[in-house]
N, C-alpha and C positions, 0 to 999 in steps of 0.2 A: 504494499499500499504506500501511496505517496501522500504526505500531509498537505492538505489544501488550506485549511484554516486552523491556526493554533488555538489552544485554550485561551490564551491572553487576548488574541484578536476577537474571539467570540465574546468573551466577557466584556471587553471594551465596547463592542458594538451593541450588546444587549443593554448596557447602562445608557447608551445614547438613545436607543429605541424607547426605553422606559421614560426617559426625560421628554422625548417627543410626545409620547402618549399622555403623560401627566400634564403637559402644557396644553394639550388639546381639550381637556375637560376641566370644568370648575372643580375646585377642591371638595365641594360638598356633594358632588355627583358620584354615585357608586358605579363601578364598572363590573360587568359580568363577563368574565373570560371563559370562552368555550375552547377547550383543548381538543385537537383532533388526535385521537389515539392511533397507534401507539407512539408514533415518531415524535409528536410534539411535546411529550411530557417533560423532557429535560429542559427544553427551551422555556416552557411554561414555568417550571420551577424557578429558574434563574430570573425570568422576566418579572414574575409576581413579587419576588423579594426586592426587586429594584424599583418598582412603581411607588409613587408617592400617593396615589389615590386609594380609596377604599375599594376592595375587590371581593367579589364572590366568584366561585369557580364551578364549572360544569365540564363534562366530558362527552364526546361523541366519537363513534368509531365508524369509519367508512373504509371500503377497500376497492382498489382499482388495479393493484399489482399482482395479487396472488403470490406466487413464489418466484417470479421472474424479475428481471431488471428493467423491463419496459412496461409502461401502463397498458392494461388490456383495453382501455377505453370504456369499459363497463363499470359503473359505479354502484356499489351496494352499500346500503345503510345497515351496519351491524349492531350499533348501540345508539340510541337516541339520548338527548339531554334529559335531565331529571326535573328541570325547573321551567316555569313559564317565562317567556321572553317579552311579553307585551309591555311596552312603556319603559324598557330598560336599555341602557347603553351596552351594547354587545360587541365584544371584540373576539373574532375567531383567531385562535393561536395555532398556526400550522407550521410544520417543519419545513416543507418544500412545496413550491408551486412549479409544476412541470408543464403538462399539457394544458392545465387550467380546467379540465373537465371535472375533476373531483371538487375543486373549490367552487366552480360555477354551480354545480348541483347543490352543494352545501349552502351557498349564499341564497339560492332560490328557496330552499326549504326554510331557512331561518328568517328570511325577509317576509315570508308568508305568515309568520307568527307575530308580526307587528312590533318589532323592537323600536325604541325611540331613535336609536342609531345602530348601524351595523358597519363595522370596519374589520379589516383583516391585518394581522401581524404575522408575517412569515419570516422564518430565519433565512431561507434560501429561495432564490428565484432563478428559473432557467427560461428566460424569455424566448430563446431560439426554438424551444420545443412547444410553444403555445399553439394549441388548436382552437382555443376559445380565449378571447381577451377577458380578463377578470380584474376587478380593482383589488389592489393590495396596498393599503395606505402606508403600512410600516414594513419596510423590507430591510432585513439584516444585510444580506450580501447577494449580489447578482453574480451567478457563476455560469461557466460554459456547460455544454451538454456532455457531462461526464457522470457516471454513476458513483455517488458518494455514500459513505457510511460514517457512523460515529455520532456522538452527541445526540443520541436518540434514533438516528436513522439506521436502518438495518439492511442486511441481505439475508433472507431466509432466517430471520430472527436473531442473527448474529451481529456483533460489533456495536450494538447500541451503547455499551458501557464506555466506549472511548471518550476521552475528554476533549478531543479534537475532531475535526472532520477530515476524512481522507478519501482519495479517489481509489476505488476498488479496481485493481489492475489485473487480477486473475481472470 
C-alpha cells in the first residue's frame, strides 16, 4: 500500500471542516449528524469531537459495492435512521463520494423527511468518477480515481483500522 493521506493531514483537515460547519450554524442550533455506515464512523468520531455546536447522532447503512472495488450502481438501504428529521439541521457524514449514486439516493430519501436543512460532509471526493452530480458542502480532500483504504474505508472489511488513508495497490 502507498500512503495517500497521513494521520496528521487528516486530523488537520477535519479540524478545519469542523470550524467551517460550526461557523455555518448559530451556536444555539442543534445539528443532527447522520453517519453513513460502515466507512464513515471514524470520520464521524473525529468530526463530532471537533465541532463547537450541539450535536445528536444517527446512523444509516447503504450498500453499492458488495465485495468488489467498483460500485455496482445499485444502492440498497440496509439500516434506516432511528430519529425523525423534520425541522432539524441534518448533516450527512460520508466517507467517500465516488459515482454520486449512493449519496444522491440518500439525499433524496432524507430530503423527503422535511429537515430544516440538509448538507453533506464527506472526507473524500472523487469527482472524475461522478455519474450523478450531488452537492457536498464540506469536502475534506479531493482525490484521483484510485481505490483507497484506511481511516474507516475498507476492502472486503479489511484495513478500516489504519490511521491513514492508503491506495490499495494489490
